[in-house]
N, C-alpha and C positions, 0 to 999 in steps of 0.2 A: 527552456531547460530540457524538455523532453526531446525536442529536435536535436539539440546538441548531443544528448546521450545516444541517440540512434544514429544520427548522421556523422558526427565527428568521432565519437568514441566507439562506434560500430557495435554497441551493445545489442544483444539479442532480445533481452527482456528486462523490464523494470518491475520492482516490487515495492509496495507500500504496506508496512505493518501499522496497525492502529488499534488502540484499546477498543474493545467491542462496544463500550459505552460512550466513546467519543464521537458524537454525531457530526461534529464539524469535520474531523479528519476523514471519516467514512464518507460523508457527503462530497468532500473534495475529490476523493479517489473516484467515486462514481461519476461525478461531473466531468472528470478527465478521461472517461471511457475505460477506466481500469475495470477488470473483471473480478468479481468476488470469487476467491478460490477456496476459502474455508476458514474455520475457526481453530486456533490453537488454544486448547483449554488450559487455563491456569499457567500461561506461558511467560508472563512478564510480572516483575515486581516493580511497582512504582517507587522511584527513588525518593520522591517527596513525601509520600504517605506510608510507605512500607507495605501497602496492600497488594495482594495478588490479583491480576486481571487476566481475563480471556483476551486474545488478540485476533483481530480479523486480518486476513492476508488478502491483498489485492494485487493483481498482476496485469501487465500490459506487454504484449509482444510487438516487436517492430512491425510485423506485417499487419497488425491491427490498428496502428497509429495512423490517424488521418491528417496529421500535421504537415 
């Protein structure tokens, strides 16, 4: 999917937003070599619970991708 985004769609960067408390999503972003770019405080309201969450932002530039 990442190869397709960079090679076929010619995107310059990809971004993954994840609840700060979501270890699975944050771990996946890290394992895919995305760079942690920061925290958006109280940025997202969960549709299921109505609770407000901080959001981690992960980014990957085309020139950083090793695929």
